[in-house]
C-alpha positions as a printed NumPy array, in Angstrom:
array([[  1.674,  -6.504,  11.737],
       [  0.787, -10.203,  10.084],
       [  1.935, -11.928,   7.419],
       [  0.063, -11.138,   3.892],
       [  2.234, -13.519,   1.552],
       [ -1.28 , -15.82 ,   2.364],
       [ -3.314, -12.912,   1.502],
       [ -4.516, -13.537,  -2.827],
       [ -4.457,  -9.721,  -2.915],
       [ -1.01 ,  -9.354,  -1.899],
       [  1.24 ,  -6.718,  -3.99 ],
       [  4.852,  -6.585,  -4.025],
       [  4.407,  -2.429,  -4.64 ],
       [  3.095,  -2.926,  -0.869],
       [  5.053,  -4.865,   0.561],
       [  8.219,  -3.101,  -0.438],
       [  6.559,   0.491,   0.626],
       [  5.73 ,  -1.817,   4.12 ],
       [  9.849,  -3.183,   4.137],
       [ 10.803,   0.736,   2.971],
       [  9.297,   1.351,   7.313],
       [ 10.896,  -1.658,   8.327],
       [  8.069,  -3.713,   8.887],
       [  9.981,  -7.022,   9.4  ],
       [  6.897,  -9.113,   8.224],
       [  7.253,  -7.575,   4.384],
       [ 10.597,  -8.684,   4.473],
       [  9.689, -12.377,   4.872],
       [  7.12 , -12.145,   2.14 ],
       [  8.932, -11.01 ,  -0.021],
       [ 11.625, -13.066,   0.217],
       [  8.592, -15.386,  -0.265],
       [  8.053, -13.588,  -3.356],
       [ 11.278, -14.324,  -5.494],
       [ 11.937, -17.889,  -4.631],
       [  8.677, -19.306,  -5.681],
       [  7.939, -16.515,  -8.449],
       [  4.605, -15.483,  -6.978],
       [  2.618, -12.06 ,  -7.534],
       [  3.991, -11.062, -10.574],
       [  8.102, -11.834,  -9.809],
       [ 10.287, -14.306, -11.245],
       [ 11.382, -16.218,  -8.803],
       [ 14.582, -14.288,  -7.974],
       [ 16.928, -15.986,  -4.825],
       [ 19.239, -13.8  ,  -4.982],
       [ 16.951, -11.723,  -3.494],
       [ 15.298, -13.505,  -1.904],
       [ 18.407, -14.177,   0.175],
       [ 18.715, -10.436,   0.697],
       [ 14.9  , -10.287,   2.232],
       [ 15.154, -13.57 ,   4.012],
       [ 18.469, -12.323,   4.968],
       [ 16.329,  -8.633,   6.047],
       [ 13.697, -10.908,   8.069],
       [ 16.361, -12.708,   9.722],
       [ 18.607, -10.192,  11.059],
       [ 15.376,  -8.795,  12.291],
       [ 15.106, -11.802,  14.383],
       [ 12.253, -13.387,  11.765],
       [ 13.583, -17.086,  12.768],
       [ 11.945, -17.972,   9.913],
       [ 13.314, -16.217,   7.541],
       [ 16.329, -17.526,   8.721],
       [ 15.768, -21.056,   8.374],
       [ 14.209, -20.337,   5.017],
       [ 17.364, -18.485,   3.971],
       [ 19.342, -21.405,   4.887],
       [ 17.52 , -22.524,   2.247],
       [ 17.914, -21.323,  -0.75 ],
       [ 21.406, -21.369,   0.457],
       [ 21.964, -24.157,  -0.955],
       [ 20.487, -23.748,  -4.781],
       [ 22.569, -21.015,  -4.843],
       [ 26.857, -20.034,  -5.821],
       [ 29.044, -18.264,  -3.621],
       [ 28.64 , -15.471,  -5.698],
       [ 24.784, -15.469,  -5.99 ],
       [ 24.932, -15.248,  -2.189],
       [ 27.456, -12.523,  -2.422],
       [ 25.548, -10.704,  -4.118],
       [ 22.441, -10.983,  -1.788],
       [ 24.027, -10.46 ,   0.829],
       [ 26.05 ,  -6.602,  -1.046],
       [ 22.339,  -5.935,  -1.697],
       [ 20.954,  -6.814,   1.93 ],
       [ 23.879,  -3.987,   3.092],
       [ 22.999,  -1.408,   0.631],
       [ 18.457,  -2.072,   1.571],
       [ 19.561,  -1.321,   4.9  ],
       [ 21.971,   1.488,   4.495],
       [ 19.471,   3.774,   1.851],
       [ 16.591,   3.336,   4.848],
       [ 18.3  ,   3.974,   8.276],
       [ 19.591,   7.308,   5.302],
       [ 15.117,   7.602,   4.806],
       [ 14.49 ,   7.041,   8.931],
       [ 17.216,   9.602,  10.025]])
């Protein structure tokens, strides 16, 4: 499935549902939405880092690049929180899939 971020009908709730089913493009799209404040989201670098981190862990190279870029604007505490949230998301979705 290709990234839907450029689609003018992009909906965060839809991409969250896709992410819950393991759609790695949704991880990236959510990172983009939170990094720029798109589709009703506020800019939230912790959330953006979380989603880019999930995309990066799934092998999405552009997720790795974006995660590195926004990490430069974040404190160590914010990065640690984003990583904690990414682990929590993985634990939740892994349990739900089992």
